[in-house]
C-alpha positions as CSV (number, residue, x, y, z in Angstrom):
1,M,-0.8,-2.1,-19.7
2,S,2.8,-1.2,-19.5
3,D,2.5,2.0,-17.3
4,L,0.0,1.0,-14.7
5,D,1.0,1.1,-10.6
6,P,0.5,-2.6,-9.9
7,A,-0.2,-1.8,-6.2
8,G,-3.7,-0.2,-7.8
9,F,-4.6,-3.6,-9.0
10,P,-5.5,-4.5,-5.1
11,V,-7.6,-1.6,-5.0
12,E,-9.6,-2.3,-8.3
13,A,-10.1,-5.9,-6.8
14,D,-11.8,-4.6,-3.8
15,R,-13.7,-2.2,-5.4
16,F,-15.1,-4.6,-8.2
17,A,-15.6,-7.2,-4.8
18,T,-17.5,-4.7,-3.1
19,H,-19.6,-3.7,-6.2
20,H,-20.6,-7.0,-6.9
21,G,-21.1,-9.2,-4.0
22,L,-17.8,-11.1,-4.3
23,D,-15.6,-13.0,-1.5
24,F,-12.3,-13.3,-3.2
25,S,-13.0,-17.3,-3.1
26,V,-11.9,-19.2,-6.0
27,E,-15.4,-20.3,-6.1
28,S,-16.3,-16.7,-7.0
29,A,-14.1,-16.8,-10.2
30,G,-17.5,-19.1,-11.0
31,R,-19.9,-16.3,-10.4
32,L,-18.4,-13.3,-12.2
33,P,-21.1,-11.5,-14.2
34,A,-21.3,-10.5,-17.9
35,L,-18.6,-7.8,-18.5
36,A,-20.1,-5.6,-21.4
37,D,-17.1,-3.2,-21.3
38,D,-13.3,-2.6,-20.9
39,A,-13.2,-0.8,-17.7
40,A,-15.3,-3.8,-16.3
41,R,-13.3,-6.3,-17.7
42,L,-10.5,-4.6,-16.5
43,G,-11.8,-4.9,-13.0
44,A,-12.7,-8.6,-13.3
45,G,-9.2,-9.3,-14.5
46,C,-7.9,-7.6,-11.1
47,Y,-10.4,-9.6,-9.3
48,V,-9.3,-13.2,-10.6
49,G,-5.7,-12.0,-10.2
50,E,-6.2,-11.0,-6.6
51,V,-8.0,-14.4,-6.5
52,L,-5.4,-16.2,-7.6
53,R,-2.6,-14.0,-5.5
54,R,-4.5,-15.0,-2.3
55,A,-5.0,-18.7,-3.0
56,V,-1.2,-19.6,-3.8
57,G,0.9,-16.1,-3.5
58,G,2.3,-14.4,-6.4
59,S,3.2,-10.5,-6.9
60,W,1.7,-8.0,-9.4
61,Q,3.8,-7.1,-12.1
62,A,3.5,-3.6,-13.9
63,D,2.4,-4.9,-16.8
64,G,-0.5,-6.7,-15.4
65,T,0.8,-9.9,-15.1
66,L,1.1,-12.0,-11.8
67,A,4.5,-13.5,-11.3
68,G,5.4,-16.4,-8.9
69,V,1.8,-17.8,-8.7
70,G,3.1,-21.3,-6.6
71,H,4.6,-23.1,-9.7
72,V,3.4,-21.0,-12.0
73,A,6.0,-18.7,-13.1
74,E,3.8,-16.0,-14.8
75,T,0.4,-15.2,-15.5
76,S,-1.7,-12.7,-17.2
77,P,-4.9,-12.1,-15.3
78,L,-5.7,-8.8,-17.0
79,A,-4.7,-9.5,-20.9
80,K,-7.1,-12.8,-20.4
81,A,-10.2,-10.6,-18.9
82,I,-9.6,-7.7,-21.5
83,A,-9.7,-10.0,-24.3
84,G,-12.8,-11.7,-23.0
85,E,-11.9,-15.0,-22.1
86,D,-13.6,-17.6,-19.4
87,L,-12.1,-16.0,-16.3
88,A,-13.8,-19.2,-14.2
89,A,-11.4,-21.4,-16.4
90,Y,-8.4,-19.6,-16.6
91,V,-8.6,-19.0,-12.5
92,A,-9.0,-23.1,-12.5
93,D,-6.1,-24.0,-15.2
94,V,-4.3,-21.6,-13.0
95,L,-4.5,-23.0,-9.8
96,R,-4.2,-26.7,-11.3
97,Y,-0.7,-25.9,-12.6
98,A,0.3,-23.6,-9.9
99,S,-0.2,-26.6,-7.0
């Protein structure tokens, strides 16, 4: 993921949200669809990253991490999504530590 343009992450998040009828609320992370392939996982990672960024701040980095998410120095929404981790639990954990 080292050559991605961080400006594209919010764009991909918007595309994913529109396609799946999501609203960027923290609660929406619990309504993510089943993710069958890497492209869907990438979109979901961008989406949960944007949920976090909008909720507590932060900025996208070129490696797909978010830096400065509240009290969390760095977190990895794209890596979590691509690994198939529970993204709703991930969002809850980051928000708990970010506050």
